[in-house]
PDB file of the backbone (N, CA, C, O) and the ligand in Angstrom, with CONECT records:
HET     ZN  A 101       1
ATOM      1  N   MET A   1     -28.750   2.529   4.523  1.00  0.00           N
ATOM      2  CA  MET A   1     -27.400   1.977   4.639  1.00  0.00           C
ATOM      3  C   MET A   1     -27.222   1.204   5.956  1.00  0.00           C
ATOM      4  O   MET A   1     -26.103   1.072   6.451  1.00  0.00           O
ATOM      5  N   THR A   2     -28.313   0.701   6.511  1.00  0.00           N
ATOM      6  CA  THR A   2     -28.193  -0.041   7.762  1.00  0.00           C
ATOM      7  C   THR A   2     -27.990  -1.519   7.493  1.00  0.00           C
ATOM      8  O   THR A   2     -27.375  -2.223   8.294  1.00  0.00           O
ATOM      9  N   GLU A   3     -28.513  -1.999   6.350  1.00  0.00           N
ATOM     10  CA  GLU A   3     -28.389  -3.418   6.027  1.00  0.00           C
ATOM     11  C   GLU A   3     -27.361  -3.635   4.939  1.00  0.00           C
ATOM     12  O   GLU A   3     -27.254  -2.850   3.998  1.00  0.00           O
ATOM     13  N   ASN A   4     -26.624  -4.689   5.078  1.00  0.00           N
ATOM     14  CA  ASN A   4     -25.670  -5.075   4.041  1.00  0.00           C
ATOM     15  C   ASN A   4     -26.252  -6.238   3.255  1.00  0.00           C
ATOM     16  O   ASN A   4     -26.879  -7.134   3.821  1.00  0.00           O
ATOM     17  N   ARG A   5     -26.043  -6.215   1.968  1.00  0.00           N
ATOM     18  CA  ARG A   5     -26.506  -7.297   1.112  1.00  0.00           C
ATOM     19  C   ARG A   5     -25.376  -7.733   0.191  1.00  0.00           C
ATOM     20  O   ARG A   5     -24.444  -6.976  -0.081  1.00  0.00           O
ATOM     21  N   LEU A   6     -25.479  -8.971  -0.281  1.00  0.00           N
ATOM     22  CA  LEU A   6     -24.494  -9.473  -1.238  1.00  0.00           C
ATOM     23  C   LEU A   6     -24.492  -8.566  -2.457  1.00  0.00           C
ATOM     24  O   LEU A   6     -25.548  -8.176  -2.956  1.00  0.00           O
ATOM     25  N   GLY A   7     -23.317  -8.240  -2.924  1.00  0.00           N
ATOM     26  CA  GLY A   7     -23.208  -7.391  -4.098  1.00  0.00           C
ATOM     27  C   GLY A   7     -23.145  -5.916  -3.751  1.00  0.00           C
ATOM     28  O   GLY A   7     -22.903  -5.079  -4.620  1.00  0.00           O
ATOM     29  N   ASP A   8     -23.361  -5.596  -2.480  1.00  0.00           N
ATOM     30  CA  ASP A   8     -23.250  -4.209  -2.051  1.00  0.00           C
ATOM     31  C   ASP A   8     -21.831  -3.705  -2.272  1.00  0.00           C
ATOM     32  O   ASP A   8     -20.866  -4.468  -2.231  1.00  0.00           O
ATOM     33  N   ILE A   9     -21.733  -2.426  -2.501  1.00  0.00           N
ATOM     34  CA  ILE A   9     -20.409  -1.838  -2.665  1.00  0.00           C
ATOM     35  C   ILE A   9     -19.986  -1.182  -1.353  1.00  0.00           C
ATOM     36  O   ILE A   9     -20.676  -0.316  -0.815  1.00  0.00           O
ATOM     37  N   VAL A  10     -18.834  -1.620  -0.858  1.00  0.00           N
ATOM     38  CA  VAL A  10     -18.312  -1.045   0.380  1.00  0.00           C
ATOM     39  C   VAL A  10     -16.876  -0.578   0.141  1.00  0.00           C
ATOM     40  O   VAL A  10     -16.167  -1.107  -0.715  1.00  0.00           O
ATOM     41  N   ASP A  11     -16.479   0.399   0.897  1.00  0.00           N
ATOM     42  CA  ASP A  11     -15.080   0.837   0.851  1.00  0.00           C
ATOM     43  C   ASP A  11     -14.258  -0.093   1.711  1.00  0.00           C
ATOM     44  O   ASP A  11     -14.621  -0.376   2.853  1.00  0.00           O
ATOM     45  N   ASP A  12     -13.153  -0.571   1.169  1.00  0.00           N
ATOM     46  CA  ASP A  12     -12.257  -1.377   1.982  1.00  0.00           C
ATOM     47  C   ASP A  12     -10.840  -1.230   1.442  1.00  0.00           C
ATOM     48  O   ASP A  12     -10.618  -0.763   0.325  1.00  0.00           O
ATOM     49  N   TYR A  13      -9.904  -1.640   2.263  1.00  0.00           N
ATOM     50  CA  TYR A  13      -8.511  -1.533   1.855  1.00  0.00           C
ATOM     51  C   TYR A  13      -8.119  -2.750   1.029  1.00  0.00           C
ATOM     52  O   TYR A  13      -8.268  -3.886   1.479  1.00  0.00           O
ATOM     53  N   CYS A  14      -7.622  -2.512  -0.170  1.00  0.00           N
ATOM     54  CA  CYS A  14      -7.168  -3.598  -1.035  1.00  0.00           C
ATOM     55  C   CYS A  14      -5.650  -3.684  -0.960  1.00  0.00           C
ATOM     56  O   CYS A  14      -4.947  -2.708  -1.222  1.00  0.00           O
ATOM     57  N   SER A  15      -5.148  -4.884  -0.593  1.00  0.00           N
ATOM     58  CA  SER A  15      -3.700  -5.036  -0.448  1.00  0.00           C
ATOM     59  C   SER A  15      -3.008  -5.112  -1.797  1.00  0.00           C
ATOM     60  O   SER A  15      -1.795  -4.922  -1.890  1.00  0.00           O
ATOM     61  N   LYS A  16      -3.780  -5.391  -2.846  1.00  0.00           N
ATOM     62  CA  LYS A  16      -3.182  -5.429  -4.190  1.00  0.00           C
ATOM     63  C   LYS A  16      -3.042  -4.018  -4.734  1.00  0.00           C
ATOM     64  O   LYS A  16      -2.004  -3.650  -5.284  1.00  0.00           O
ATOM     65  N   CYS A  17      -4.101  -3.233  -4.574  1.00  0.00           N
ATOM     66  CA  CYS A  17      -4.070  -1.851  -5.041  1.00  0.00           C
ATOM     67  C   CYS A  17      -3.341  -0.964  -4.034  1.00  0.00           C
ATOM     68  O   CYS A  17      -2.924   0.148  -4.359  1.00  0.00           O
ATOM     69  N   THR A  18      -3.194  -1.466  -2.810  1.00  0.00           N
ATOM     70  CA  THR A  18      -2.671  -0.694  -1.674  1.00  0.00           C
ATOM     71  C   THR A  18      -3.407   0.632  -1.554  1.00  0.00           C
ATOM     72  O   THR A  18      -2.825   1.689  -1.312  1.00  0.00           O
ATOM     73  N   LEU A  19      -4.714   0.518  -1.735  1.00  0.00           N
ATOM     74  CA  LEU A  19      -5.571   1.696  -1.676  1.00  0.00           C
ATOM     75  C   LEU A  19      -6.908   1.323  -1.059  1.00  0.00           C
ATOM     76  O   LEU A  19      -7.288   0.153  -1.014  1.00  0.00           O
ATOM     77  N   LEU A  20      -7.604   2.328  -0.590  1.00  0.00           N
ATOM     78  CA  LEU A  20      -8.987   2.145  -0.178  1.00  0.00           C
ATOM     79  C   LEU A  20      -9.833   2.240  -1.441  1.00  0.00           C
ATOM     80  O   LEU A  20      -9.948   3.305  -2.049  1.00  0.00           O
ATOM     81  N   THR A  21     -10.426   1.104  -1.828  1.00  0.00           N
ATOM     82  CA  THR A  21     -11.166   1.079  -3.083  1.00  0.00           C
ATOM     83  C   THR A  21     -12.576   0.542  -2.870  1.00  0.00           C
ATOM     84  O   THR A  21     -12.910   0.053  -1.791  1.00  0.00           O
ATOM     85  N   ASN A  22     -13.399   0.639  -3.910  1.00  0.00           N
ATOM     86  CA  ASN A  22     -14.736   0.058  -3.860  1.00  0.00           C
ATOM     87  C   ASN A  22     -14.633  -1.452  -3.920  1.00  0.00           C
ATOM     88  O   ASN A  22     -13.887  -2.004  -4.729  1.00  0.00           O
ATOM     89  N   HIS A  23     -15.389  -2.119  -3.056  1.00  0.00           N
ATOM     90  CA  HIS A  23     -15.409  -3.572  -3.030  1.00  0.00           C
ATOM     91  C   HIS A  23     -16.849  -4.052  -3.084  1.00  0.00           C
ATOM     92  O   HIS A  23     -17.742  -3.432  -2.506  1.00  0.00           O
ATOM     93  N   ALA A  24     -17.070  -5.161  -3.784  1.00  0.00           N
ATOM     94  CA  ALA A  24     -18.383  -5.789  -3.809  1.00  0.00           C
ATOM     95  C   ALA A  24     -18.401  -6.869  -2.742  1.00  0.00           C
ATOM     96  O   ALA A  24     -17.462  -7.657  -2.628  1.00  0.00           O
ATOM     97  N   VAL A  25     -19.482  -6.901  -1.953  1.00  0.00           N
ATOM     98  CA  VAL A  25     -19.608  -7.914  -0.902  1.00  0.00           C
ATOM     99  C   VAL A  25     -19.918  -9.255  -1.557  1.00  0.00           C
ATOM    100  O   VAL A  25     -20.878  -9.363  -2.321  1.00  0.00           O
ATOM    101  N   VAL A  26     -19.110 -10.282  -1.264  1.00  0.00           N
ATOM    102  CA  VAL A  26     -19.336 -11.613  -1.831  1.00  0.00           C
ATOM    103  C   VAL A  26     -19.768 -12.611  -0.768  1.00  0.00           C
ATOM    104  O   VAL A  26     -20.260 -13.687  -1.107  1.00  0.00           O
ATOM    105  N   ALA A  27     -19.597 -12.284   0.512  1.00  0.00           N
ATOM    106  CA  ALA A  27     -20.054 -13.164   1.593  1.00  0.00           C
ATOM    107  C   ALA A  27     -20.432 -12.332   2.810  1.00  0.00           C
ATOM    108  O   ALA A  27     -19.745 -11.377   3.172  1.00  0.00           O
ATOM    109  N   LEU A  28     -21.545 -12.721   3.433  1.00  0.00           N
ATOM    110  CA  LEU A  28     -22.036 -12.004   4.613  1.00  0.00           C
ATOM    111  C   LEU A  28     -22.148 -12.956   5.788  1.00  0.00           C
ATOM    112  O   LEU A  28     -22.543 -14.109   5.618  1.00  0.00           O
ATOM    113  N   VAL A  29     -21.807 -12.490   6.968  1.00  0.00           N
ATOM    114  CA  VAL A  29     -22.031 -13.242   8.194  1.00  0.00           C
ATOM    115  C   VAL A  29     -22.702 -12.292   9.176  1.00  0.00           C
ATOM    116  O   VAL A  29     -22.123 -11.285   9.584  1.00  0.00           O
ATOM    117  N   ASP A  30     -23.929 -12.630   9.548  1.00  0.00           N
ATOM    118  CA  ASP A  30     -24.715 -11.767  10.445  1.00  0.00           C
ATOM    119  C   ASP A  30     -24.813 -10.338   9.921  1.00  0.00           C
ATOM    120  O   ASP A  30     -24.642  -9.371  10.664  1.00  0.00           O
ATOM    121  N   ASP A  31     -25.093 -10.231   8.619  1.00  0.00           N
ATOM    122  CA  ASP A  31     -25.267  -8.926   7.979  1.00  0.00           C
ATOM    123  C   ASP A  31     -24.000  -8.075   7.963  1.00  0.00           C
ATOM    124  O   ASP A  31     -24.038  -6.882   7.660  1.00  0.00           O
ATOM    125  N   ILE A  32     -22.890  -8.707   8.291  1.00  0.00           N
ATOM    126  CA  ILE A  32     -21.616  -7.980   8.233  1.00  0.00           C
ATOM    127  C   ILE A  32     -20.789  -8.586   7.106  1.00  0.00           C
ATOM    128  O   ILE A  32     -20.644  -9.806   7.038  1.00  0.00           O
ATOM    129  N   PRO A  33     -20.245  -7.756   6.222  1.00  0.00           N
ATOM    130  CA  PRO A  33     -19.436  -8.300   5.138  1.00  0.00           C
ATOM    131  C   PRO A  33     -18.319  -9.187   5.677  1.00  0.00           C
ATOM    132  O   PRO A  33     -17.595  -8.800   6.594  1.00  0.00           O
ATOM    133  N   GLU A  34     -18.186 -10.381   5.098  1.00  0.00           N
ATOM    134  CA  GLU A  34     -17.142 -11.319   5.522  1.00  0.00           C
ATOM    135  C   GLU A  34     -16.039 -11.370   4.463  1.00  0.00           C
ATOM    136  O   GLU A  34     -14.845 -11.361   4.766  1.00  0.00           O
ATOM    137  N   ARG A  35     -16.494 -11.425   3.203  1.00  0.00           N
ATOM    138  CA  ARG A  35     -15.523 -11.408   2.099  1.00  0.00           C
ATOM    139  C   ARG A  35     -15.962 -10.359   1.087  1.00  0.00           C
ATOM    140  O   ARG A  35     -17.153 -10.169   0.841  1.00  0.00           O
ATOM    141  N   VAL A  36     -14.994  -9.696   0.518  1.00  0.00           N
ATOM    142  CA  VAL A  36     -15.276  -8.657  -0.468  1.00  0.00           C
ATOM    143  C   VAL A  36     -14.338  -8.826  -1.664  1.00  0.00           C
ATOM    144  O   VAL A  36     -13.277  -9.441  -1.567  1.00  0.00           O
ATOM    145  N   ARG A  37     -14.765  -8.263  -2.789  1.00  0.00           N
ATOM    146  CA  ARG A  37     -13.921  -8.323  -3.984  1.00  0.00           C
ATOM    147  C   ARG A  37     -13.676  -6.915  -4.493  1.00  0.00           C
ATOM    148  O   ARG A  37     -14.604  -6.138  -4.720  1.00  0.00           O
ATOM    149  N   CYS A  38     -12.418  -6.616  -4.661  1.00  0.00           N
ATOM    150  CA  CYS A  38     -12.018  -5.300  -5.146  1.00  0.00           C
ATOM    151  C   CYS A  38     -12.606  -5.072  -6.540  1.00  0.00           C
ATOM    152  O   CYS A  38     -12.509  -5.936  -7.411  1.00  0.00           O
ATOM    153  N   ARG A  39     -13.209  -3.913  -6.739  1.00  0.00           N
ATOM    154  CA  ARG A  39     -13.818  -3.605  -8.026  1.00  0.00           C
ATOM    155  C   ARG A  39     -12.774  -3.107  -9.016  1.00  0.00           C
ATOM    156  O   ARG A  39     -13.057  -2.965 -10.205  1.00  0.00           O
ATOM    157  N   THR A  40     -11.581  -2.846  -8.527  1.00  0.00           N
ATOM    158  CA  THR A  40     -10.522  -2.343  -9.406  1.00  0.00           C
ATOM    159  C   THR A  40      -9.692  -3.492  -9.970  1.00  0.00           C
ATOM    160  O   THR A  40      -9.443  -3.547 -11.174  1.00  0.00           O
ATOM    161  N   CYS A  41      -9.259  -4.418  -9.094  1.00  0.00           N
ATOM    162  CA  CYS A  41      -8.380  -5.499  -9.561  1.00  0.00           C
ATOM    163  C   CYS A  41      -9.037  -6.872  -9.403  1.00  0.00           C
ATOM    164  O   CYS A  41      -8.445  -7.889  -9.762  1.00  0.00           O
ATOM    165  N   TYR A  42     -10.257  -6.900  -8.868  1.00  0.00           N
ATOM    166  CA  TYR A  42     -11.034  -8.140  -8.688  1.00  0.00           C
ATOM    167  C   TYR A  42     -10.376  -9.116  -7.718  1.00  0.00           C
ATOM    168  O   TYR A  42     -10.656 -10.314  -7.753  1.00  0.00           O
ATOM    169  N   TYR A  43      -9.514  -8.614  -6.864  1.00  0.00           N
ATOM    170  CA  TYR A  43      -8.902  -9.446  -5.842  1.00  0.00           C
ATOM    171  C   TYR A  43      -9.918  -9.644  -4.720  1.00  0.00           C
ATOM    172  O   TYR A  43     -10.474  -8.685  -4.184  1.00  0.00           O
ATOM    173  N   GLU A  44     -10.148 -10.932  -4.374  1.00  0.00           N
ATOM    174  CA  GLU A  44     -11.111 -11.250  -3.318  1.00  0.00           C
ATOM    175  C   GLU A  44     -10.374 -11.507  -2.015  1.00  0.00           C
ATOM    176  O   GLU A  44      -9.363 -12.209  -1.998  1.00  0.00           O
ATOM    177  N   HIS A  45     -10.870 -10.947  -0.936  1.00  0.00           N
ATOM    178  CA  HIS A  45     -10.201 -11.109   0.361  1.00  0.00           C
ATOM    179  C   HIS A  45     -11.186 -10.874   1.486  1.00  0.00           C
ATOM    180  O   HIS A  45     -12.320 -10.451   1.260  1.00  0.00           O
ATOM    181  N   LYS A  46     -10.742 -11.152   2.696  1.00  0.00           N
ATOM    182  CA  LYS A  46     -11.572 -10.908   3.872  1.00  0.00           C
ATOM    183  C   LYS A  46     -11.828  -9.417   4.021  1.00  0.00           C
ATOM    184  O   LYS A  46     -10.964  -8.585   3.746  1.00  0.00           O
ATOM    185  N   TYR A  47     -13.028  -9.109   4.459  1.00  0.00           N
ATOM    186  CA  TYR A  47     -13.352  -7.707   4.683  1.00  0.00           C
ATOM    187  C   TYR A  47     -12.501  -7.161   5.818  1.00  0.00           C
ATOM    188  O   TYR A  47     -12.455  -7.739   6.904  1.00  0.00           O
ATOM    189  N   ARG A  48     -11.832  -6.051   5.562  1.00  0.00           N
ATOM    190  CA  ARG A  48     -10.901  -5.509   6.549  1.00  0.00           C
ATOM    191  C   ARG A  48     -11.484  -4.321   7.298  1.00  0.00           C
ATOM    192  O   ARG A  48     -10.783  -3.649   8.056  1.00  0.00           O
ATOM    193  N   HIS A  49     -12.746  -4.069   7.088  1.00  0.00           N
ATOM    194  CA  HIS A  49     -13.407  -2.931   7.743  1.00  0.00           C
ATOM    195  C   HIS A  49     -12.662  -1.627   7.463  1.00  0.00           C
ATOM    196  O   HIS A  49     -12.597  -0.727   8.300  1.00  0.00           O
ATOM    197  N   GLY A  50     -12.107  -1.560   6.265  1.00  0.00           N
ATOM    198  CA  GLY A  50     -11.456  -0.334   5.836  1.00  0.00           C
ATOM    199  C   GLY A  50     -10.108  -0.083   6.475  1.00  0.00           C
ATOM    200  O   GLY A  50      -9.501   0.970   6.279  1.00  0.00           O
ATOM    201  N   LYS A  51      -9.637  -1.074   7.255  1.00  0.00           N
ATOM    202  CA  LYS A  51      -8.341  -0.865   7.915  1.00  0.00           C
ATOM    203  C   LYS A  51      -7.207  -1.308   7.006  1.00  0.00           C
ATOM    204  O   LYS A  51      -7.361  -2.209   6.182  1.00  0.00           O
ATOM    205  N   MET A  52      -6.091  -0.669   7.171  1.00  0.00           N
ATOM    206  CA  MET A  52      -4.933  -1.003   6.353  1.00  0.00           C
ATOM    207  C   MET A  52      -4.133  -2.121   6.996  1.00  0.00           C
ATOM    208  O   MET A  52      -3.476  -1.920   8.017  1.00  0.00           O
ATOM    209  N   GLY A  53      -4.191  -3.293   6.395  1.00  0.00           N
ATOM    210  CA  GLY A  53      -3.395  -4.422   6.871  1.00  0.00           C
ATOM    211  C   GLY A  53      -3.636  -4.762   8.326  1.00  0.00           C
ATOM    212  O   GLY A  53      -4.643  -4.352   8.903  1.00  0.00           O
ATOM    213  N   THR A  54      -2.723  -5.506   8.923  1.00  0.00           N
ATOM    214  CA  THR A  54      -2.841  -5.873  10.322  1.00  0.00           C
ATOM    215  C   THR A  54      -1.926  -4.992  11.159  1.00  0.00           C
ATOM    216  O   THR A  54      -0.889  -4.519  10.695  1.00  0.00           O
ATOM    217  N   LYS A  55      -2.337  -4.787  12.400  1.00  0.00           N
ATOM    218  CA  LYS A  55      -1.589  -3.871  13.269  1.00  0.00           C
ATOM    219  C   LYS A  55      -0.161  -4.350  13.484  1.00  0.00           C
ATOM    220  O   LYS A  55       0.786  -3.565  13.435  1.00  0.00           O
ATOM    221  N   LYS A  56      -0.021  -5.660  13.726  1.00  0.00           N
ATOM    222  CA  LYS A  56       1.304  -6.193  14.041  1.00  0.00           C
ATOM    223  C   LYS A  56       2.243  -6.101  12.849  1.00  0.00           C
ATOM    224  O   LYS A  56       3.420  -5.767  12.987  1.00  0.00           O
ATOM    225  N   ARG A  57       1.699  -6.407  11.673  1.00  0.00           N
ATOM    226  CA  ARG A  57       2.557  -6.474  10.500  1.00  0.00           C
ATOM    227  C   ARG A  57       3.005  -5.104  10.019  1.00  0.00           C
ATOM    228  O   ARG A  57       4.109  -4.958   9.493  1.00  0.00           O
ATOM    229  N   SER A  58       2.151  -4.096  10.196  1.00  0.00           N
ATOM    230  CA  SER A  58       2.449  -2.793   9.627  1.00  0.00           C
ATOM    231  C   SER A  58       3.790  -2.264  10.138  1.00  0.00           C
ATOM    232  O   SER A  58       4.554  -1.665   9.381  1.00  0.00           O
ATOM    233  N   SER A  59       4.071  -2.487  11.426  1.00  0.00           N
ATOM    234  CA  SER A  59       5.329  -1.981  11.973  1.00  0.00           C
ATOM    235  C   SER A  59       6.503  -2.801  11.434  1.00  0.00           C
ATOM    236  O   SER A  59       7.564  -2.257  11.126  1.00  0.00           O
ATOM    237  N   ASN A  60       6.297  -4.119  11.326  1.00  0.00           N
ATOM    238  CA  ASN A  60       7.349  -4.972  10.787  1.00  0.00           C
ATOM    239  C   ASN A  60       7.632  -4.623   9.336  1.00  0.00           C
ATOM    240  O   ASN A  60       8.781  -4.574   8.897  1.00  0.00           O
ATOM    241  N   LYS A  61       6.556  -4.382   8.607  1.00  0.00           N
ATOM    242  CA  LYS A  61       6.696  -4.080   7.198  1.00  0.00           C
ATOM    243  C   LYS A  61       7.485  -2.796   7.010  1.00  0.00           C
ATOM    244  O   LYS A  61       8.324  -2.680   6.117  1.00  0.00           O
ATOM    245  N   LYS A  62       7.192  -1.841   7.875  1.00  0.00           N
ATOM    246  CA  LYS A  62       7.864  -0.560   7.777  1.00  0.00           C
ATOM    247  C   LYS A  62       9.370  -0.732   7.962  1.00  0.00           C
ATOM    248  O   LYS A  62      10.158  -0.169   7.203  1.00  0.00           O
ATOM    249  N   SER A  63       9.766  -1.501   8.962  1.00  0.00           N
ATOM    250  CA  SER A  63      11.190  -1.679   9.216  1.00  0.00           C
ATOM    251  C   SER A  63      11.826  -2.499   8.102  1.00  0.00           C
ATOM    252  O   SER A  63      12.983  -2.284   7.741  1.00  0.00           O
ATOM    253  N   ASP A  64      11.050  -3.449   7.556  1.00  0.00           N
ATOM    254  CA  ASP A  64      11.555  -4.228   6.433  1.00  0.00           C
ATOM    255  C   ASP A  64      11.817  -3.312   5.245  1.00  0.00           C
ATOM    256  O   ASP A  64      12.852  -3.395   4.585  1.00  0.00           O
ATOM    257  N   LEU A  65      10.848  -2.438   4.993  1.00  0.00           N
ATOM    258  CA  LEU A  65      10.969  -1.502   3.882  1.00  0.00           C
ATOM    259  C   LEU A  65      12.177  -0.600   4.092  1.00  0.00           C
ATOM    260  O   LEU A  65      12.951  -0.335   3.172  1.00  0.00           O
ATOM    261  N   PHE A  66      12.316  -0.137   5.333  1.00  0.00           N
ATOM    262  CA  PHE A  66      13.424   0.753   5.665  1.00  0.00           C
ATOM    263  C   PHE A  66      14.752   0.070   5.389  1.00  0.00           C
ATOM    264  O   PHE A  66      15.664   0.661   4.811  1.00  0.00           O
ATOM    265  N   ASN A  67      14.845  -1.190   5.813  1.00  0.00           N
ATOM    266  CA  ASN A  67      16.083  -1.942   5.588  1.00  0.00           C
ATOM    267  C   ASN A  67      16.328  -2.152   4.102  1.00  0.00           C
ATOM    268  O   ASN A  67      17.463  -2.125   3.626  1.00  0.00           O
ATOM    269  N   GLU A  68      15.227  -2.361   3.383  1.00  0.00           N
ATOM    270  CA  GLU A  68      15.342  -2.573   1.948  1.00  0.00           C
ATOM    271  C   GLU A  68      15.900  -1.322   1.271  1.00  0.00           C
ATOM    272  O   GLU A  68      16.794  -1.388   0.427  1.00  0.00           O
ATOM    273  N   VAL A  69      15.344  -0.192   1.668  1.00  0.00           N
ATOM    274  CA  VAL A  69      15.798   1.080   1.111  1.00  0.00           C
ATOM    275  C   VAL A  69      17.254   1.316   1.473  1.00  0.00           C
ATOM    276  O   VAL A  69      18.054   1.758   0.649  1.00  0.00           O
ATOM    277  N   LEU A  70      17.578   1.014   2.713  1.00  0.00           N
ATOM    278  CA  LEU A  70      18.966   1.172   3.171  1.00  0.00           C
ATOM    279  C   LEU A  70      19.908   0.318   2.324  1.00  0.00           C
ATOM    280  O   LEU A  70      20.981   0.765   1.919  1.00  0.00           O
ATOM    281  N   ALA A  71      19.485  -0.916   2.068  1.00  0.00           N
ATOM    282  CA  ALA A  71      20.307  -1.837   1.291  1.00  0.00           C
ATOM    283  C   ALA A  71      20.513  -1.301  -0.122  1.00  0.00           C
ATOM    284  O   ALA A  71      21.572  -1.478  -0.724  1.00  0.00           O
ATOM    285  N   LYS A  72      19.473  -0.641  -0.636  1.00  0.00           N
ATOM    286  CA  LYS A  72      19.577  -0.095  -1.988  1.00  0.00           C
ATOM    287  C   LYS A  72      20.571   1.057  -2.016  1.00  0.00           C
ATOM    288  O   LYS A  72      21.370   1.192  -2.943  1.00  0.00           O
ATOM    289  N   ILE A  73      20.502   1.875  -0.986  1.00  0.00           N
ATOM    290  CA  ILE A  73      21.371   3.048  -0.913  1.00  0.00           C
ATOM    291  C   ILE A  73      22.826   2.607  -0.823  1.00  0.00           C
ATOM    292  O   ILE A  73      23.697   3.129  -1.519  1.00  0.00           O
ATOM    293  N   THR A  74      23.066   1.639   0.045  1.00  0.00           N
ATOM    294  CA  THR A  74      24.440   1.170   0.221  1.00  0.00           C
ATOM    295  C   THR A  74      24.828   0.160  -0.860  1.00  0.00           C
ATOM    296  O   THR A  74      25.999  -0.183  -1.026  1.00  0.00           O
ATOM    297  N   GLY A  75      23.790  -0.315  -1.606  1.00  0.00           N
ATOM    298  CA  GLY A  75      24.051  -1.287  -2.654  1.00  0.00           C
ATOM    299  C   GLY A  75      24.438  -2.633  -2.117  1.00  0.00           C
ATOM    300  O   GLY A  75      24.812  -3.530  -2.873  1.00  0.00           O
ATOM    301  N   GLY A  76      24.352  -2.785  -0.804  1.00  0.00           N
ATOM    302  CA  GLY A  76      24.716  -4.048  -0.166  1.00  0.00           C
ATOM    303  C   GLY A  76      26.171  -4.375  -0.377  1.00  0.00           C
ATOM    304  O   GLY A  76      26.588  -5.520  -0.202  1.00  0.00           O
ATOM    305  N   GLU A  77      26.944  -3.383  -0.750  1.00  0.00           N
ATOM    306  CA  GLU A  77      28.369  -3.624  -1.012  1.00  0.00           C
ATOM    307  C   GLU A  77      29.229  -2.908   0.015  1.00  0.00           C
ATOM    308  O   GLU A  77      28.830  -1.902   0.602  1.00  0.00           O
ATOM    309  N   VAL A  78      30.387  -3.442   0.209  1.00  0.00           N
ATOM    310  CA  VAL A  78      31.336  -2.815   1.126  1.00  0.00           C
ATOM    311  C   VAL A  78      32.244  -1.903   0.319  1.00  0.00           C
ATOM    312  O   VAL A  78      32.776  -2.277  -0.726  1.00  0.00           O
ATOM    313  N   TYR A  79      32.400  -0.699   0.839  1.00  0.00           N
ATOM    314  CA  TYR A  79      33.270   0.237   0.126  1.00  0.00           C
ATOM    315  C   TYR A  79      34.699  -0.269   0.074  1.00  0.00           C
ATOM    316  O   TYR A  79      35.205  -0.836   1.042  1.00  0.00           O
ATOM    317  N   THR A  80      35.350  -0.056  -1.077  1.00  0.00           N
ATOM    318  CA  THR A  80      36.740  -0.509  -1.199  1.00  0.00           C
ATOM    319  C   THR A  80      37.697   0.670  -1.186  1.00  0.00           C
ATOM    320  O   THR A  80      38.909   0.481  -1.279  1.00  0.00           O
TER     321      THR A  80
HETATM  322 ZN    ZN A 101      -7.661  -4.002  -5.690  1.00  0.00          ZN2+
END
């Protein structure tokens, strides 16, 4: 498991499945996976080294989600 080859199966985070899934390596740069394709949904993306999304976005996304949930709870309406 020291060398990576095209078609190798690696674990990576799929943003479509929002899960760590098996990915097939479709592009290599210096023996490091560059692009991978999810074996579950066939979504092709940059190899994320098994990390979930980007560091900066994760916090923003969380607050966005929180606001979304809040809006649902309040219904975005003003009480009468
Ligand atoms: Zn997927």
